[in-house]
N, C-alpha and C positions, 0 to 999 in steps of 0.2 A: 504493499500500499505506499503510494506517494505520501510525503509529508505536507501539511497544510499549515504553514507558519502563520498566515495572515489572510484574512478575506478583504475584498475591496469591491463590494457589491453597491449599488446606489442604495442610499438611505440610511448609511452607518449612522447609529446614534450613540455607541458607547463601545470602547475597546477597553477590556480589562487585562489583567495579567494573562488569562487563558482564553477568554470568551469574546466574541465579537456579537454586538446586538443590533438588530434592525427593526424599525417600526413598520408594522404592517397596516397600521391605522385600526380604528375601532377598538381600541383598548387591547390590541395584540402585538406581539413582538416575535421575531425569529431570533432564537440564541443559538450561536454556533459555537462548539467547543473545538477550538483549533488544537493543533499539536504542540503549542507553546508550552513550556514548563517554567515554573518558577521554583526559587529555592531561596531562602533567606530573605523573602519579599522582594527578590530581584528576578525579572524574566531572564531566562538563559537563552543565548542566542542560537543555540542548536535544539531543533524540534525533535519529538520523540514520535516517530512516524505510526499513526493509527491510534495514537493515545486518545484523541478527541471522540474517535468513534467509540472507545470502551467506556469513556466518562459518560457519554450520552446514554448508552446502553444500560449502564449501571443506574444512572439517576433515573431513568425510566422505570426500572425494576424496583427501587426502592421507593418511589412516589406511588407506584400501584401498591406495594406491600403496606405501606403507612397511610393510605388514604382514609382509613377509618379511624385513624388516630388524630391526624392533622391534615387541614387542606392545603393543596400546594398549587402551583401556578402552571402546571403542565396541561396544555390543551391537546396535542398530539406530537408524537415524534415524527420527524419529516421522513424518515426511512420506512415507516409503516404506511404502505399505500391503503390499506383498509381504514386505518384511523384518519388518514388525511382526506378521506372521501367527504367529510363533513366540514372541512376547511376550505374557505374561499381561496383560490388561487390568485392572490393580488401581489402586488409589488414583487419583491425578490424570489417569491415562490413561483412566479409565472415560468421561470426558467432555471430553477435551482439545480446546478450539476449534482450527479449521484455522489461524487465523493463529499460534497457538503452536506448533502441530505443525511448521509451516514452520521454525521456529527451534529445535527441540528434538532431542535424542537421548537414548535410553536407554543408560546407561552402567554399567560395574560400579564399585562402591564401592572406593575405594582408600585407602590410608594415604599421604597426600600428603607429598612430601620439600618443605621449604620453601625452595627454591633456585630462582631463576630461571636455567635453564641457557642462557646467551646465547652463540651462536656468531658470529663475525665473519668475513667475507672480504674486506672493504674498510673502510679507516678513514674513518669517517663519523659524524655524530651526536655523542653524548656522548664516543665513543672519540677522535673528532679533537679535541674541545674539550680533553680531558685531555691529549693529545699535545702540542698547541699550548703548554701550560703547563710541562709537565714532561718531554717526551719518552717518557711511559710510558702504558700502557692497562691498568687495573685493577693499577696499580702496578708493573707489569713493564716493564722497558726494552724500547723498541721501536728498529728501525733508524734511523740519523740520515738526514735529509733528506726523509723522507715528506711528500707533498702530500696535499691533501684528495682522498679518494676513490680514493687508491692501494690496490692489491691488497696484502694482507699475504703474506709469503712461504708461509705455510700457513694454514689454517683455524684461528682463534684462539678458544679458550674462555674466556669473560670472565663468569663467574657473577655474580649479584648477589643480595642478600637479596630475599625476598618479604614486603613490609610489607603488613599489613592496614590500617594508616593510615599517611599520610605518604609519603616517597619511598623507592623501593628505592636501596639503596647497593651499590657495586662491593664484591666479595669477593676477598681474595688466595687463592691456592692453599692456604695454611696455614688460613685461615678456614674454608675449606670442609672440610678434613680434621678441624679441630677441632669441626665440627658433626656431621658423618656418619661420620667415621672414614677412614683412608687407603684401604682398600679401595673402599667406595662412592664416594669422591671420584674415583678412577681409573675406576670403571665410568662415572660420570656424564659426565665429560669424553670418555671412549672412544664411548659410544653417541651422544651429542650430535654428535659430529663424524661419525660414521658415517652418523646419519639425515641431518644437513645436507648430507653430501656427495652422497647420492642426490638429495635435492631440489634442490640447486644444479645438478647435471648435467641433471635433468630440466627445470628452468626454462630453462637455457641453450639447450635444444633447442626451446622454445617462444619464442625471441628475448627472454628475460627474464633479468636477473642477480638472483640472490638475494644482497643485500649483507650482510644479518645477518638473524637471527630469535632467538627465546627458545623453550625448550622446558620443559615441566613434567612431572615424573615421580612416580610413586607405587609402592607395593608392592601387588600383587594376588596372593594365594595364594603369598606369598613370593617372587614375581617382579618384578624392576624393569620398570616398564609406562610408557608414553607415554600422559598423560592430558590433560585440560582441552581446549584447542583446539590446532591445529597448523598453522603456516604460512599465516596468514590475514594481511590487510592490517593488523589490529589487532596482531599480534606481529611482523611481519616488514617488511622494507624491500626491495621489488622495484623494479628499474629497468629500462628498454627498452634494450636493447643499443645501439640506435641513437643514444641520449642520452648514452651513457657517455663521459666524457673526463677522464682524471686532472687535478686542479686545481679541479674544481667538482663540487659534488654534484648528481647528475641529479634532475629531478623524479622523486618516488616515487609508487608506487601504494599508497599508504597514508593517513594521517591527516595528512600535512603541511601541507594547507590549513588545518586546524584549528589546528595548532601554530602555524603563520606567522601567522594571523589573531589568536590569543591573545598570541603575543609582541609583535605590533605595537600590540595594544589598551591596553598599559600595565599589564595585570593582573599582580599579584605572585606569581602561580603558587601561591597558597595559597586553600583554600576561603574562600568561595564563588566559583566561576567565574562570568563572565558568559554571558549568552545569545548563541548564535551567530546571524549573520544568515542569511537564507534562501539567500543566494548560496553561502555557504561550505558549508552543509548539502548543497546540490545538486551542487557540484563534488566533495564527498568521497564521495557515493553513486555518482556517475558514475565516479570512480577506483576504487572498491571492485567495481562491476560490470564495469569493464574488465579488472580483475585476475581476476575469477571467469572471465570468457569466455576471455581469453588463455591462462591456465593450465589450465584444465579443459575448455574448450569448451562450458560450460554457460551459460545465462542464466537469469534469474528476471524474471517480468514484475512489475515495481515500480509 
């Protein structure tokens, strides 16, 4: 599968780290998951061919699975001819190339809430780094004596800012309240943990551990709604249950190969990032493909 680093169709309204979004009118958008990959909040110049198709397929799967827990913004995946029969072919949909359709879904336009709603079940990554320094996660005191990859006593809501440029920063509970108000802050935590719980339990049944993930929410027709992507290797840390042992962070089904290589390269984690070697690109797409197959039972011919 050829790589799609960037799309340049008529009507581009937003280009994020990974997704390009187009306005279709009538409160609908086309969201295309490109093959761009980011690490340390910086877009890497080397694309991961086929990644966008995997992200779109996985998000569609999870949106369907979680629909009884939380409404979402998906109308139809552009690669699904049957689902698209009820969608008017307007704007960029009139002549959408097959390689972009594989990476796209038609969605409802939302008023985005600019908070990354992170939920953690295990202490790893940036949470572990903070805990080692101060015994806290998102400035909240954690139990003494935790070791890397320990399970938290309960699922932990650790929101962060959603930065357009630069790095996302952890937010305290009060900072979330100051941004969106006490009632919305309570709702965001409640629904994030509710969605995480169902996904965590499902993944466990597939021999996978959902260690942590981030959700994004918006308002559609006055209702809090799950938006963007959900529970993909870009936004989530999945482990094989057979690899798990407290004291060490197991190999993840995500972009860890990219992070590790970049960390070892001497890069200062500020733009521009270096190009990735072919070996790292291949290892990364292999892990993404394994995550898709193990969690959803689906595969894509890459």
